[in-house]
Residue frames as qw, qx, qy, qz and C-alpha x, y, z in Angstrom:
[[0.498, 0.007, -0.867, -0.008, -50.39, 2.57, -42.26],
 [0.639, -0.527, -0.005, -0.560, -52.96, 1.60, -39.64],
 [0.075, -0.342, 0.869, -0.350, -52.23, -0.34, -36.49],
 [0.612, -0.205, -0.677, -0.353, -54.17, -3.60, -36.39],
 [0.265, -0.280, 0.617, -0.686, -56.07, -4.25, -33.19],
 [0.479, -0.301, -0.801, -0.193, -58.36, -6.83, -31.59],
 [0.470, -0.711, -0.507, 0.124, -60.75, -5.54, -28.96],
 [0.031, -0.985, 0.055, -0.158, -58.85, -2.25, -29.16],
 [0.638, -0.618, 0.392, 0.240, -55.57, -3.95, -28.18],
 [0.325, 0.742, -0.481, -0.336, -52.63, -3.79, -30.59],
 [0.987, 0.136, 0.089, 0.001, -51.63, -6.86, -32.61],
 [0.382, -0.648, 0.567, 0.336, -47.98, -7.98, -32.65],
 [0.101, 0.304, -0.811, -0.490, -48.32, -10.62, -35.38],
 [0.817, 0.184, 0.241, -0.490, -50.77, -12.88, -37.16],
 [0.002, 0.337, -0.881, -0.331, -50.37, -16.16, -38.97],
 [0.864, 0.150, -0.022, -0.481, -52.44, -18.67, -40.93],
 [0.067, -0.448, 0.891, 0.021, -51.35, -22.27, -40.58],
 [0.742, 0.019, -0.546, -0.388, -52.33, -25.77, -41.57],
 [0.373, -0.322, 0.759, -0.427, -53.27, -28.26, -38.85],
 [0.526, 0.176, 0.830, -0.063, -54.06, -31.72, -40.17],
 [0.330, 0.454, 0.704, 0.435, -56.62, -31.42, -42.93],
 [0.019, -0.908, -0.414, -0.057, -57.71, -27.89, -41.94],
 [0.356, 0.434, -0.109, 0.820, -56.44, -24.33, -41.90],
 [0.414, -0.763, -0.433, 0.243, -56.54, -22.12, -38.79],
 [0.267, 0.731, -0.100, 0.620, -55.36, -18.63, -37.78],
 [0.606, -0.486, -0.386, 0.497, -53.60, -17.13, -34.78],
 [0.074, 0.863, -0.006, 0.499, -53.35, -13.56, -33.52],
 [0.651, -0.281, -0.387, 0.589, -50.67, -12.57, -31.02],
 [0.100, -0.965, -0.168, -0.175, -51.18, -9.27, -29.21],
 [0.315, 0.686, -0.407, 0.514, -48.36, -7.02, -28.04],
 [0.498, -0.572, 0.450, -0.472, -49.09, -8.06, -24.43],
 [0.024, -0.296, 0.955, -0.013, -48.48, -11.72, -25.39],
 [0.641, 0.217, 0.548, -0.492, -52.15, -12.74, -25.40],
 [0.006, 0.145, -0.840, -0.522, -52.97, -15.24, -28.15],
 [0.702, 0.299, 0.272, -0.586, -56.16, -15.91, -30.06],
 [0.060, -0.182, 0.900, 0.391, -56.23, -19.14, -32.02],
 [0.662, 0.128, -0.118, -0.729, -59.29, -19.83, -34.17],
 [0.479, -0.104, 0.860, -0.138, -60.79, -23.27, -33.71],
 [0.702, 0.498, 0.065, -0.505, -62.62, -23.15, -37.03],
 [0.670, -0.042, 0.676, 0.304, -62.00, -25.92, -39.53],
 [0.389, 0.737, -0.171, -0.526, -61.30, -23.90, -42.66],
 [0.896, 0.216, 0.368, 0.125, -60.92, -26.08, -45.75],
 [0.629, 0.595, 0.069, 0.496, -58.81, -23.52, -47.66],
 [0.498, -0.173, -0.190, 0.828, -56.08, -21.09, -46.77],
 [0.027, -0.352, -0.247, -0.902, -58.09, -18.25, -48.31],
 [0.543, -0.617, -0.465, -0.327, -61.07, -19.04, -46.08],
 [0.669, -0.449, -0.347, 0.480, -58.80, -18.98, -43.01],
 [0.331, 0.053, 0.023, 0.942, -57.36, -15.64, -44.12],
 [0.263, -0.524, -0.376, -0.718, -60.88, -14.24, -44.49],
 [0.658, -0.602, -0.452, 0.021, -61.68, -15.43, -40.97],
 [0.575, -0.254, -0.197, 0.752, -58.52, -13.77, -39.63],
 [0.106, 0.281, 0.190, 0.935, -59.38, -10.52, -41.41],
 [0.438, -0.612, -0.445, -0.484, -62.88, -10.55, -39.93],
 [0.679, -0.517, -0.414, 0.317, -61.40, -10.94, -36.40],
 [0.428, -0.015, -0.096, 0.899, -59.38, -7.71, -36.69],
 [0.006, -0.713, -0.460, 0.529, -60.82, -4.35, -35.64],
 [0.112, -0.261, 0.366, 0.886, -59.76, -2.52, -38.80],
 [0.526, 0.492, 0.389, -0.575, -63.05, -1.33, -40.31],
 [0.487, 0.577, -0.418, -0.505, -61.92, -1.45, -43.94],
 [0.147, 0.268, -0.949, -0.072, -60.57, -4.99, -43.60],
 [0.304, 0.197, 0.830, -0.425, -63.62, -6.14, -41.66],
 [0.558, 0.527, 0.146, -0.624, -66.06, -4.69, -44.17],
 [0.436, 0.506, -0.630, -0.397, -64.20, -6.22, -47.10],
 [0.053, 0.162, -0.983, 0.065, -63.98, -9.67, -45.51],
 [0.291, 0.334, 0.791, -0.422, -67.70, -9.74, -44.59],
 [0.114, 0.343, 0.643, 0.675, -68.89, -8.06, -47.81],
 [0.164, -0.847, -0.499, 0.083, -70.70, -5.50, -45.73],
 [0.400, 0.293, 0.006, 0.868, -69.68, -1.96, -46.62],
 [0.304, -0.867, -0.394, -0.010, -70.59, 0.46, -43.86],
 [0.155, 0.825, -0.232, 0.491, -69.02, 3.76, -42.79],
 [0.448, 0.164, -0.675, 0.563, -66.48, 3.61, -39.96],
 [0.282, -0.250, 0.341, -0.861, -68.79, 5.67, -37.73],
 [0.822, -0.131, -0.165, -0.529, -71.55, 3.08, -38.08],
 [0.766, 0.096, -0.606, 0.192, -69.09, 0.24, -37.33],
 [0.157, 0.246, -0.583, 0.758, -68.08, 2.08, -34.13],
 [0.590, -0.201, 0.153, -0.767, -71.77, 2.28, -33.10],
 [0.894, 0.000, -0.388, -0.226, -72.19, -1.43, -33.83],
 [0.563, 0.207, -0.652, 0.463, -69.04, -2.23, -31.79],
 [0.147, -0.263, 0.470, -0.830, -70.31, -0.13, -28.85],
 [0.758, -0.131, -0.045, -0.637, -73.73, -1.80, -29.00],
 [0.841, 0.089, -0.534, 0.006, -72.18, -5.27, -29.13],
 [0.330, 0.221, -0.656, 0.642, -70.02, -4.50, -26.10],
 [0.391, -0.218, 0.288, -0.846, -73.00, -3.04, -24.24],
 [0.860, -0.038, -0.127, -0.493, -75.12, -6.12, -25.03],
 [0.539, -0.444, 0.715, -0.046, -72.28, -8.55, -24.31],
 [0.862, 0.368, 0.346, -0.029, -72.53, -10.00, -27.82],
 [0.529, -0.166, 0.475, 0.684, -70.02, -10.39, -30.59],
 [0.212, 0.472, -0.208, -0.830, -70.20, -8.01, -33.51],
 [0.194, 0.066, -0.842, -0.499, -70.96, -10.83, -35.93],
 [0.052, -0.427, -0.886, 0.175, -73.89, -12.05, -33.77],
 [0.111, 0.600, 0.309, -0.729, -75.28, -8.50, -33.51],
 [0.222, 0.379, -0.463, -0.770, -75.00, -7.87, -37.25],
 [0.148, -0.093, -0.945, -0.277, -76.54, -11.27, -38.01],
 [0.019, 0.502, 0.758, -0.415, -79.45, -10.54, -35.65],
 [0.184, 0.584, 0.060, -0.789, -80.14, -7.12, -37.15],
 [0.228, 0.269, -0.671, -0.652, -79.95, -8.47, -40.70],
 [0.073, -0.252, -0.964, -0.044, -82.28, -11.38, -39.83],
 [0.109, 0.592, 0.548, -0.580, -84.81, -8.96, -38.33],
 [0.201, 0.513, -0.244, -0.798, -84.56, -6.75, -41.42],
 [0.186, 0.088, -0.854, -0.477, -85.07, -9.65, -43.81],
 [0.007, -0.388, -0.897, 0.210, -88.01, -10.92, -41.73],
 [0.171, 0.613, 0.318, -0.703, -89.69, -7.49, -41.92],
 [0.185, 0.436, -0.473, -0.742, -89.13, -7.26, -45.68],
 [0.042, 0.088, 0.966, 0.237, -90.92, -10.55, -46.43]]
């Protein structure tokens, strides 16, 4: 069993909850820090996918984003994102946009 982390810090618990007409997620770290997603997910499944994408576990992240890359490559992407001060999703989106632009 793998330990779930966010930013390399261990996760104590996660939850998906309904707030008004929308679904949201929350991550509580072992140090008590909380991350609550402000996204307005219309379905519980979409909120769960968002939660999965926020976790550091490579297999979960790849499955939720439908991008299957080796763990070693994800670690390079994470290091580059940290170095550039960007989120992983922004970095991946930028690289993919550049790739698609070159292929046209």
